[in-house]
C-alpha positions in Angstrom: -0.2 0.2 0.2 2.7 2.5 0.6 4.7 1.5 -2.1 1.7 2.7 -4.5 1.2 5.8 -2.4 4.6 6.4 -3.3 4.5 5.7 -6.9 1.5 7.8 -7.6 3.7 10.8 -5.8 1.0 11.2 -2.9 1.8 12.3 0.7 1.1 9.9 2.9 0.6 12.6 5.7 -2.3 14.1 3.8 -4.5 10.7 3.9 -7.2 10.3 5.5 -9.0 7.6 5.0 -8.9 4.2 3.1 -12.4 2.5 2.1 -11.9 -1.2 2.1 -13.8 -4.5 2.4 -13.7 -6.8 5.3 -10.8 -8.8 4.4 -8.7 -9.5 6.6 -5.3 -8.7 5.0 -6.8 -5.2 4.1 -8.0 -4.7 7.8 -4.8 -5.6 8.8 -2.5 -3.8 6.5 -4.4 -0.7 7.5 -4.0 -1.5 11.2 0.0 -1.8 10.4 0.5 1.6 8.7 -2.2 3.1 11.2 -4.2 4.3 8.5 -7.7 5.4 9.4 -10.1 2.6 7.8 -13.6 3.0 6.4 -15.5 -0.5 6.1 -17.4 -0.4 2.8 -20.8 -0.2 3.7 -22.1 -2.1 0.6 -20.0 -5.2 1.7 -21.4 -4.5 5.2 -24.8 -4.8 4.1 -24.2 -7.7 1.7 -23.0 -9.7 4.6 -25.9 -8.7 6.9 -28.2 -10.1 4.7 -26.0 -13.7 4.4 -25.8 -14.0 7.6 -29.8 -13.7 8.2 -31.0 -16.1 5.2 -28.1 -18.4 6.7 -30.2 -18.7 9.8 -33.3 -19.5 7.5 -33.8 -22.6 5.5 -37.0 -21.8 3.8 -35.2 -18.8 2.4 -31.8 -21.4 1.3 -34.7 -23.6 -0.7 -36.3 -20.9 -2.4 -33.0 -19.4 -3.5 -31.9 -23.1 -4.9 -35.4 -23.8 -7.0 -34.2 -20.0 -8.3 -30.7 -21.2 -9.5 -32.3 -24.4 -11.4 -35.1 -22.3 -13.1 -31.7 -20.5 -14.3 -29.6 -23.0 -15.2 -32.5 -24.9 -16.8 -33.4 -22.2 -19.3 -29.7 -21.2 -19.2 -28.9 -24.4 -21.0 -32.2 -25.5 -23.0 -32.4 -23.6 -26.3 -35.5 -24.8 -26.6 -36.6 -23.7 -23.5 -35.6 -19.7 -24.3 -37.4 -20.1 -27.3 -40.6 -21.2 -25.4 -39.9 -18.3 -22.7 -40.2 -15.9 -25.4 -43.2 -16.9 -27.1 -45.0 -17.1 -23.7 -43.9 -13.7 -22.4 -45.3 -12.7 -25.8 -48.8 -14.5 -25.3 -49.0 -12.8 -21.5 -47.7 -9.2 -22.2 -45.0 -9.7 -20.2 -41.1 -8.1 -20.7 -39.0 -9.6 -22.9 -36.2 -10.3 -20.2 -34.2 -12.9 -19.8 -33.5 -14.8 -16.5 -30.8 -13.2 -14.1 -28.3 -15.8 -12.3 -26.8 -15.0 -8.9 -23.0 -14.4 -8.5 -21.6 -14.8 -5.1 -19.1 -11.7 -5.8 -22.0 -9.3 -7.3 -23.7 -7.3 -4.8 -27.6 -7.7 -5.2 -27.5 -10.3 -7.5 -29.7 -12.7 -5.5 -32.4 -9.9 -5.2 -32.3 -9.4 -9.3 -32.7 -12.6 -9.7 -35.5 -13.2 -7.3 -37.4 -10.3 -8.6 -37.0 -11.5 -12.5 -38.3 -15.2 -11.2 -41.3 -13.1 -9.5 -41.5 -11.0 -12.5 -42.1 -13.8 -15.2 -43.6 -16.3 -13.0 -46.7 -16.8 -15.1 -44.6 -17.4 -18.3 -42.1 -19.8 -16.4 -44.9 -21.9 -14.8 -46.8 -22.0 -18.7 -43.7 -23.5 -20.4 -42.2 -25.5 -17.6 -45.8 -27.2 -17.0 -45.7 -28.3 -21.2 -42.9 -29.9 -20.7 -43.0 -33.3 -18.2 -39.7 -33.6 -17.8 -39.5 -29.9 -16.3 -42.4 -30.0 -14.4 -40.5 -30.5 -11.0 -39.1 -27.0 -11.2 -42.2 -25.5 -10.7 -42.0 -23.8 -7.4 -44.2 -24.2 -4.9 -46.5 -21.5 -3.3 -44.7 -21.5 -0.3 -41.5 -21.2 -2.4 -43.6 -18.0 -3.9 -44.3 -16.7 -0.6 -40.7 -16.8 0.8 -39.5 -15.1 -2.5 -42.0 -12.2 -2.1 -41.2 -12.0 1.4 -37.5 -11.2 0.3 -38.0 -9.4 -2.3 -39.9 -6.9 -0.5 -37.1 -6.5 2.0 -34.1 -7.0 0.0 -35.4 -4.6 -2.9 -35.0 -0.9 -1.0 -31.7 -2.3 0.3 -30.6 -3.0 -3.1 -31.6 0.8 -4.4 -29.3 2.2 -1.4 -26.3 0.1 -2.3 -26.1 0.9 -5.7 -26.7 5.1 -4.8 -24.1 4.7 -2.4 -21.5 2.9 -5.0 -21.3 6.2 -7.2 -18.2 7.6 -7.8 -19.2 11.0 -9.3 -20.9 12.5 -5.9 -20.4 12.7 -2.4 -21.4 9.4 -0.6 -20.0 9.6 2.9 -21.9 11.7 4.3 -25.1 9.6 3.5 -24.1 6.5 5.6 -25.9 7.8 8.4 -28.9 9.4 7.2 -29.1 5.8 5.4 -28.4 3.9 9.0 -31.1 6.1 10.5 -33.5 5.4 7.4 -32.7 1.5 8.3 -33.7 2.0 11.9 -36.7 4.5 11.3 -38.5 3.3 8.5 -36.8 0.2 6.1 -36.1 -2.1 8.3 -38.9 -1.3 11.0 -41.2 -4.0 12.1 -44.6 -3.5 10.5 -47.7 -5.1 10.9 -48.2 -6.4 7.0 -44.9 -7.9 7.1 -44.6 -11.9 7.0 -42.8 -13.4 10.5 -40.0 -14.2 8.0 -39.6 -10.8 6.8 -39.6 -9.7 10.8 -37.3 -12.0 11.3 -35.0 -10.9 8.3 -35.3 -7.4 9.3 -34.4 -8.2 13.2 -31.2 -10.3 12.4 -30.0 -7.5 9.6 -30.4 -4.5 11.7 -28.9 -5.8 14.9 -25.7 -6.9 12.8 -25.5 -3.5 11.0 -25.9 -1.5 14.2 -23.3 -3.6 16.2 -20.7 -3.4 13.1 -21.0 0.6 13.2 -21.3 1.3 16.8 -17.2 1.6 16.2 -15.6 4.7 17.6 -13.7 6.0 15.3 -16.1 4.8 12.6 -18.7 7.0 13.9 -16.1 9.9 14.2 -15.8 9.5 10.5 -19.6 9.2 9.8 -20.3 12.6 12.2 -17.6 14.5 10.6 -18.7 13.9 7.0 -22.1 14.4 8.0 -21.6 17.6 9.6 -20.1 19.3 6.7 -22.5 18.3 4.1 -24.9 21.2 3.9 -28.0 18.9 3.3 -27.5 17.3 6.6 -25.2 19.0 8.9 -26.0 17.9 12.7 -29.4 16.2 11.6 -28.3 12.7 12.0 -25.6 13.1 14.8 -26.6 11.6 18.3 -27.7 14.5 20.5 -25.4 13.7 23.0 -22.4 13.8 20.7 -23.0 17.0 18.8 -21.0 19.1 21.2 -18.0 16.9 20.7 -18.5 16.4 17.0 -18.8 20.4 17.1 -15.6 20.6 18.8 -13.8 18.4 17.2 -14.4 20.3 13.7 -13.5 23.5 15.6 -10.0 21.8 16.6 -9.9 20.8 13.0 -10.5 24.6 11.8 -7.9 25.7 14.4 -5.2 24.1 12.3 -6.6 24.9 8.3 -4.9 28.5 7.8 -7.0 30.8 5.8 -5.8 31.9 2.4 -7.0 34.7 0.6 -9.5 34.1 -2.2 -8.0 37.5 -4.0 -4.9 39.5 -4.2 -4.5 42.8 -2.2 -1.6 43.9 -4.2 -2.2 47.0 -6.6 -0.8 47.0 -9.9 1.7 50.4 -10.0 1.0 52.5 -12.4 3.4 54.1 -15.0 6.0 56.3 -13.9 5.1 59.2 -16.5 1.3 59.2 -15.3 2.1 59.0 -11.5 4.3 62.2 -12.0 2.4 64.0 -14.5 -0.7 63.4 -11.9 -0.4 63.4 -8.2 -3.4 61.3 -6.9 -5.7 63.0 -4.1 -6.2 60.9 -1.4 -9.4 59.4 -0.2 -11.5 59.7 2.7 -10.5 55.8 3.3 -6.8 56.2 3.2 -7.2 58.4 6.6 -8.6 55.4 8.6 -6.1 53.1 7.0 -3.3 54.8 8.5 -4.7 55.2 11.7 -6.1 51.4 11.7 -2.7 50.2 13.2 -3.6 51.7 16.3 -6.4 50.1 16.8 -6.1 46.8 15.3 -5.9 45.0 18.3 -8.6 45.7 19.9 -11.3 45.1 16.9 -9.6 42.1 15.3 -11.3 38.9 16.1 -8.6 36.4 17.6 -8.6 32.8 15.8 -10.7 31.1 18.1 -13.5 33.4 17.8 -13.0 33.5 14.0 -13.4 30.0 14.1 -16.2 29.8 16.3 -18.2 32.5 14.5 -17.7 30.6 11.2 -18.8 27.5 12.2 -22.2 29.0 14.2 -22.4 30.7 10.9 -22.6 27.7 8.8 -24.9 25.6 11.3 -27.3 28.7 11.1 -27.8 28.7 7.3 -30.4 27.1 6.2 -29.7 23.4 5.1 -30.2 23.0 1.3 -32.3 20.6 -0.8 -31.0 16.8 -0.2 -31.0 16.3 -3.9 -28.8 19.2 -4.2 -24.5 19.0 -5.0 -22.9 19.8 -1.8 -20.0 20.1 -3.6 -21.4 23.5 -6.0 -22.8 24.5 -2.7 -19.2 24.7 -0.9 -17.8 26.0 -4.3 -20.4 29.0 -3.6 -19.5 29.3 -0.4 -16.1 28.9 0.0 -15.4 32.4 0.6 -17.9 33.0 3.4 -16.3 29.9 4.7 -13.0 29.3 4.1 -11.9 27.2 7.0 -15.0 24.6 6.5 -14.3 24.2 3.0 -11.4 22.7 3.4 -12.3 20.7 5.5 -15.3 19.7 3.2 -12.9 19.0 0.6 -10.7 17.1 3.4 -13.6 14.6 4.5 -16.3 14.6 1.4 -14.2 13.1 -1.0 -14.1 9.5 1.1 -16.6 7.0 -0.8 -18.7 5.1 1.2 -18.2 1.5 -0.4 -15.4 0.2 -2.3 -17.0 -0.7 -5.5 -15.2 2.1 -7.5 -11.9 0.6 -6.8 -13.3 -3.1 -7.2 -14.6 -1.5 -10.8 -10.9 -0.8 -11.8 -10.2 -4.8 -11.6 -13.2 -5.5 -13.7 -11.7 -3.0 -16.4 -8.6 -4.2 -16.2 -10.2 -8.0 -17.1 -11.7 -6.0 -19.9 -8.6 -4.6 -21.3 -5.9 -7.6 -20.7 -8.0 -10.3 -22.7 -6.9 -13.7 -24.7 -6.2 -11.3 -28.1 -4.1 -8.9 -25.6 -2.1 -11.1 -23.6 1.4 -9.9 -24.5 0.5 -6.4 -22.7 3.2 -4.9 -20.3 2.7 -3.9 -16.8 3.5 -0.5 -17.5 0.9 -0.1 -20.9 -1.4 -1.9 -18.7 -1.5 0.6 -16.2 -1.8 3.5 -18.8 -4.5 2.1 -20.5 -6.8 1.7 -17.2 -6.3 4.9 -16.2 -7.1 6.1 -19.4 -10.3 4.0 -19.2 -11.2 5.0 -15.8 -10.2 9.1 -16.5 -10.8 9.9 -20.2 -14.2 11.6 -20.5 -16.6 10.2 -23.2 
């Protein structure tokens, strides 16, 4: 990891955080380097689903039925043609079945939702084939699949949204966790026993994993510096502590002027020919040195005033881009703008970095197996950074 940082000419002292999955070697490497580590939200959510599902055999059985269905239609050209015909007769979307991939987050939910969508067409095709009638899902399996789909559908949307790389995501983790506890994974009267059980298992797992103090501090800073949320989702007992930490880091930020105070000298001939008159403000400028010590704010007062003004400003709409807001208000909040650049760049998931491995696999193919490592690095860099 340090070799990679050095290769890119990055200063390790300016590193804020790294976002990784839960692999033991990644966790150990971050600990050995004494780097702050952010756990990938997508992997945590995926593990929460997997652990909850493994404790109930009904879900495994229903998922197994789905896998067999996908395998049957994937290996039989005749079955696929019959499915396309049935889709047209029943006015269903002409969609293919989706297979589950263990390394792809949300692939099980996509497989289940597609089976439910094409249930009538699948039943019609399988019922016509005596050798495949045993693959028809029972009503018990359908009930389980509907319960799982209803539960996992919204979670998949959150994972996809937090896996983006063109917008701020770390500040949304705290609000998403609040939504999980307040509505998404909250027990409802219409929920089945299976749904309630899965919700309880998942919620317990996620809350325990995000109780870590260092993780909470990181999420609190990200949420506070996002003008959409500020202190809204921070625990009331921790607000004073978060505010003190923000002020402490602001004290270390040196304010840089956004404009130059130097005046361009006039031409020598012009200055000699015509003597400029003194302005009224020049008299106050000369006497300013005498009162400067009394009127100027101390650094501590300036930091406190800037932070309080930021917290008192109206929060922006939740769909607005916080980076655009900070670009507009960086003159009003210079120190906070620096902290925003420091913390809001942290990705909530490790999906962006993992997509690079997929890009490498698309580049180094059987037809391009003789590419040298340096050339592969350049091609991957261009593939991920060139604008369309």
